[in-house]
C-alpha positions as CSV (number, residue, x, y, z in Angstrom):
1,M,263.2,-236.0,150.2
2,S,266.1,-233.6,149.9
3,N,265.5,-230.4,147.9
4,L,267.8,-227.7,146.6
5,I,266.3,-224.4,145.8
6,L,268.4,-222.2,143.5
7,G,267.4,-218.7,144.3
8,G,265.7,-219.9,147.5
9,N,266.1,-216.6,149.4
10,G,264.2,-214.6,146.8
11,F,260.5,-213.8,146.7
12,I,259.2,-217.0,145.2
13,G,262.0,-219.1,146.6
14,S,261.4,-218.1,150.2
15,H,257.7,-219.1,150.0
16,L,258.7,-222.4,148.4
17,V,261.1,-223.0,151.4
18,D,258.1,-222.6,153.7
19,R,256.0,-225.0,151.7
20,L,258.6,-227.7,151.6
21,L,259.4,-227.4,155.3
22,A,255.6,-227.6,156.0
23,E,255.6,-230.9,154.1
24,G,258.4,-232.2,156.3
25,Q,261.1,-232.2,153.6
26,H,264.8,-231.3,153.8
27,V,265.6,-228.0,152.3
28,R,268.9,-226.6,151.0
29,V,269.1,-223.1,149.6
30,F,271.7,-221.8,147.1
31,D,271.6,-218.1,146.7
32,K,273.9,-215.1,146.3
33,Y,272.2,-213.1,149.1
34,E,270.5,-213.7,152.4
35,E,266.7,-213.2,152.7
36,R,265.8,-209.6,152.8
37,Y,262.7,-209.6,155.0
38,R,263.4,-212.2,157.7
39,K,266.2,-214.1,159.5
40,S,267.7,-217.4,158.4
41,N,265.7,-220.5,159.3
42,A,267.6,-223.0,161.5
43,L,265.9,-225.9,159.6
44,V,267.4,-224.8,156.2
45,D,270.9,-225.6,154.9
46,Y,272.1,-222.4,153.4
47,R,274.8,-222.3,150.8
48,Y,276.0,-218.9,149.4
49,G,277.5,-218.2,146.0
50,D,276.9,-216.9,142.6
51,F,275.1,-219.1,140.1
52,G,278.2,-218.9,137.9
53,N,280.4,-220.3,140.6
54,R,280.5,-223.8,139.3
55,G,282.5,-225.3,142.2
56,L,280.1,-224.1,144.9
57,L,277.1,-225.1,142.8
58,A,278.4,-228.6,142.3
59,E,279.0,-228.9,146.1
60,A,275.4,-227.7,146.8
61,L,274.0,-230.4,144.5
62,A,275.6,-233.3,146.6
63,G,273.0,-235.6,148.1
64,I,270.0,-233.8,146.5
65,D,266.9,-235.5,145.1
66,T,265.0,-232.6,143.5
67,V,266.3,-229.2,142.2
68,F,264.1,-226.2,141.9
69,H,265.7,-223.7,139.5
70,L,264.5,-220.2,140.2
71,V,267.6,-218.3,139.3
72,S,267.6,-215.6,136.6
73,T,270.3,-213.0,136.3
74,T,268.3,-210.6,134.1
75,L,264.9,-208.9,134.0
76,P,262.5,-208.6,131.0
77,K,262.9,-204.8,131.0
78,T,266.6,-204.8,130.7
79,S,267.5,-208.1,129.1
80,N,267.7,-206.7,125.6
81,D,270.5,-204.3,126.7
82,D,273.0,-207.2,126.8
83,P,271.7,-210.4,125.3
84,A,275.2,-212.0,125.4
85,F,275.3,-211.6,129.1
86,D,271.8,-213.0,129.4
87,V,272.8,-216.1,127.4
88,Q,276.1,-216.6,129.2
89,S,274.8,-216.2,132.7
90,N,271.5,-218.1,132.3
91,V,271.7,-220.6,129.4
92,I,275.3,-221.6,129.6
93,E,275.4,-221.9,133.4
94,T,272.1,-223.8,133.3
95,L,273.7,-226.3,130.9
96,F,276.5,-226.8,133.5
97,L,273.7,-227.3,136.1
98,L,272.0,-230.0,134.0
99,E,275.2,-231.8,133.3
100,Q,275.8,-231.9,137.1
101,C,272.3,-233.2,137.7
102,V,272.9,-236.1,135.3
103,S,276.2,-237.0,136.8
104,K,274.9,-236.8,140.4
105,K,271.7,-238.7,139.5
106,I,269.3,-236.0,140.5
107,R,265.7,-237.3,140.5
108,K,264.0,-234.3,139.0
109,V,264.5,-230.7,138.0
110,I,261.7,-228.1,138.4
111,Y,262.3,-225.0,136.2
112,I,260.5,-221.8,136.8
113,S,260.0,-220.3,133.3
114,S,257.9,-217.3,132.4
115,G,254.2,-217.2,131.4
116,G,254.5,-213.5,130.7
117,T,257.3,-213.3,128.2
118,I,257.7,-216.7,126.6
119,Y,254.6,-216.5,124.4
120,G,255.0,-213.0,122.9
121,K,252.0,-211.4,121.4
122,P,249.2,-214.0,121.7
123,L,247.1,-215.0,118.8
124,R,244.2,-215.8,121.1
125,L,243.3,-215.6,124.8
126,P,243.7,-217.2,127.2
127,I,247.1,-218.6,126.3
128,S,247.5,-222.4,126.5
129,E,250.8,-224.2,126.9
130,D,250.6,-225.3,123.3
131,S,250.3,-221.7,122.0
132,P,253.1,-220.4,119.7
133,T,256.2,-219.2,121.6
134,D,257.6,-216.0,120.1
135,P,259.2,-214.0,122.9
136,E,260.0,-210.3,122.2
137,C,262.8,-209.9,124.8
138,S,266.0,-211.8,125.5
139,Y,264.7,-212.8,128.9
140,G,261.9,-214.8,127.3
141,I,264.2,-216.3,124.7
142,T,266.6,-217.6,127.3
143,K,263.7,-219.0,129.3
144,L,262.5,-220.8,126.2
145,T,266.0,-222.0,125.4
146,I,266.4,-223.6,128.8
147,E,263.0,-225.3,128.4
148,K,264.3,-226.9,125.2
149,Y,267.5,-228.0,126.8
150,L,265.6,-229.7,129.6
151,A,263.7,-231.7,127.0
152,L,267.0,-232.6,125.3
153,F,268.6,-233.8,128.6
154,N,265.5,-235.9,129.3
155,H,265.8,-237.4,125.8
156,L,269.5,-238.0,126.0
157,Y,270.0,-238.9,129.6
158,G,266.5,-239.6,131.1
159,L,266.7,-236.5,133.4
160,D,263.2,-236.0,134.8
161,Y,261.8,-232.4,134.8
162,A,258.8,-230.2,135.0
163,I,258.4,-226.6,133.8
164,V,256.2,-224.0,135.5
165,R,255.3,-220.9,133.5
166,P,253.9,-218.5,136.1
167,S,251.9,-215.4,135.3
168,N,252.7,-212.3,137.4
169,P,253.2,-213.4,141.1
170,Y,252.6,-211.0,144.0
171,G,252.4,-211.2,147.8
172,S,254.4,-210.8,150.9
173,R,258.2,-210.5,150.6
174,Q,258.1,-209.1,147.1
175,D,260.2,-205.9,147.0
176,P,257.9,-202.9,146.9
177,L,260.9,-200.8,145.9
178,G,261.7,-203.0,143.0
179,I,261.2,-202.5,139.2
180,Q,258.9,-205.5,138.7
181,G,255.8,-206.8,140.4
182,A,253.2,-204.1,139.7
183,I,250.9,-204.9,142.7
184,S,253.7,-204.8,145.3
185,V,255.3,-201.7,143.7
186,F,252.0,-199.9,143.5
187,L,251.3,-200.7,147.2
188,G,254.7,-199.4,148.1
189,K,253.9,-196.1,146.4
190,V,250.7,-195.9,148.3
191,A,252.4,-196.6,151.6
192,R,254.9,-193.8,150.9
193,K,252.2,-191.5,149.6
194,E,253.8,-191.3,146.2
195,K,252.2,-191.3,142.7
196,I,251.8,-194.6,140.9
197,E,253.6,-194.6,137.6
198,I,252.0,-196.5,134.7
199,W,253.5,-197.0,131.3
200,G,250.9,-196.4,128.7
201,D,247.2,-195.8,129.3
202,G,246.8,-198.4,132.0
203,E,244.7,-200.7,129.8
204,V,247.5,-203.3,129.5
205,V,246.0,-206.6,130.8
206,R,247.9,-209.1,132.8
207,D,247.3,-212.2,134.9
208,Y,248.2,-211.9,138.6
209,V,248.7,-215.0,140.8
210,F,249.0,-214.9,144.6
211,I,252.3,-216.3,145.8
212,E,250.8,-219.1,147.9
213,D,248.8,-220.3,144.9
214,L,251.9,-220.2,142.7
215,V,254.0,-222.2,145.2
216,G,251.2,-224.7,145.5
217,G,251.3,-225.3,141.8
218,I,255.1,-225.6,141.8
219,Y,255.0,-228.1,144.6
220,K,252.4,-230.3,142.8
221,A,254.5,-230.1,139.6
222,A,257.5,-231.4,141.6
223,T,255.7,-234.2,143.4
224,M,253.2,-235.6,140.9
225,S,253.7,-237.8,137.9
226,T,251.7,-236.3,135.0
227,P,251.3,-236.8,131.2
228,S,252.5,-233.2,130.6
229,R,255.7,-231.5,131.7
230,V,254.8,-227.8,131.1
231,F,252.2,-226.0,133.1
232,N,250.8,-222.5,133.1
233,I,250.2,-221.4,136.7
234,G,248.2,-218.2,137.0
235,S,244.8,-216.9,138.0
236,G,243.2,-217.7,134.6
237,E,241.9,-214.1,134.5
238,G,243.1,-210.8,133.0
239,H,243.0,-207.5,134.8
240,S,244.1,-204.1,133.5
241,L,246.5,-201.9,135.5
242,N,243.7,-199.4,135.9
243,A,241.5,-202.2,137.4
244,I,244.4,-203.2,139.8
245,V,244.6,-199.5,140.9
246,D,240.8,-199.5,141.6
247,V,241.2,-202.6,143.9
248,I,244.1,-201.0,145.6
249,R,242.0,-197.9,146.3
250,S,239.3,-200.0,147.8
251,V,241.7,-202.1,149.9
252,T,243.9,-199.3,151.2
253,G,241.2,-196.7,151.5
254,S,243.7,-194.2,150.1
255,G,243.5,-191.6,147.4
256,V,245.8,-192.9,144.7
257,S,247.4,-190.6,142.2
258,I,248.6,-191.9,138.9
259,K,251.2,-190.6,136.5
260,Y,250.9,-192.0,133.0
261,A,254.1,-192.3,131.0
262,E,254.8,-193.3,127.4
263,R,254.1,-196.9,126.6
264,R,257.1,-199.3,126.5
265,S,257.7,-201.1,123.2
266,F,258.1,-204.5,124.7
267,D,254.7,-204.5,126.6
268,V,252.3,-206.9,125.0
269,P,248.7,-205.4,125.2
270,A,247.1,-208.4,126.9
271,I,248.2,-211.7,128.3
272,Y,246.4,-214.1,130.6
273,L,247.0,-217.8,130.9
274,D,244.8,-220.9,130.3
275,I,245.3,-223.0,133.5
276,D,243.1,-225.9,132.5
277,R,246.0,-228.3,132.2
278,A,247.2,-227.6,135.8
279,K,243.6,-228.0,137.0
280,K,243.2,-231.3,135.3
281,E,246.7,-233.0,135.7
282,L,247.9,-231.4,139.0
283,S,244.4,-231.1,140.6
284,W,245.5,-227.5,141.3
285,T,243.4,-224.4,141.2
286,P,244.1,-220.9,142.6
287,A,242.3,-220.3,145.9
288,I,243.1,-216.6,146.6
289,S,241.0,-213.9,144.9
290,L,242.6,-210.7,143.6
291,E,241.0,-208.7,146.4
292,T,242.1,-211.0,149.2
293,G,245.6,-211.3,147.7
294,I,246.0,-207.5,147.6
295,E,244.7,-207.3,151.2
296,K,247.3,-209.8,152.3
297,T,250.1,-208.0,150.4
298,W,249.0,-204.6,151.8
299,E,249.4,-205.9,155.3
300,F,253.0,-206.9,154.5
301,V,253.9,-203.7,152.6
302,K,252.4,-201.2,155.1
303,G,254.4,-202.8,157.9
304,L,257.6,-201.9,156.1
305,F,257.1,-198.1,156.1
């Protein structure tokens, strides 16, 4: 099986590369940048270019069976600043990708959507895949739009697909100096002996999934034939930011200082995902506990500083 991972040098993509190679599959990566935390792998066919470079993207699709679409040019925090760019760079360019997949007879497209932004404020918890989708940021709207276009291309052209809606992934090779990924960013602050900054009172509840568990769910969604096409992949549990900090204190043995800032308007008070569908149809379940996952992530982060 020949696989193309769009965004394969990023945090999630690099772990997906590892999983596919371990399964003995051929891997091609299309990305704008090289991997940040390790050297290129001789077993991987790397192609470099911007997602909007249609010529290079079309070339990268040649001879591919399965496409994993992990590219997003925006972040939830900043996507509302320029919605037109969000739509042009994500939705429009994905439409070109899907047209190319049809013309090149790609077997299946796996799209990494968003379990954190696509639902908006939940009416009940945990959130199932059939819950209302009312995103409150452009990032979530474009993710949902692409989901709808995947369904349309399946209806019109028979393009097979699966959608994974992850919760908040964390683990090695996530940027501890970035602006998203609370656990990795917090651990980076601890390693540098800096204060952890929390927006609001720290009682915002989120669902955190360890990267290896997430990639296991993505792989199963790609390789299994299932009644459903949309899957939540998370831990199935909610944890407040204050609770995360408590675990970090325990794991690192460090005194952690917190600076609380004004709550952000787009932060939904509580979100965690119902993962029963993935358990039933994919025979998937998360294996790494929060404590173990943070321990593994801490081993990576402290080695960087």
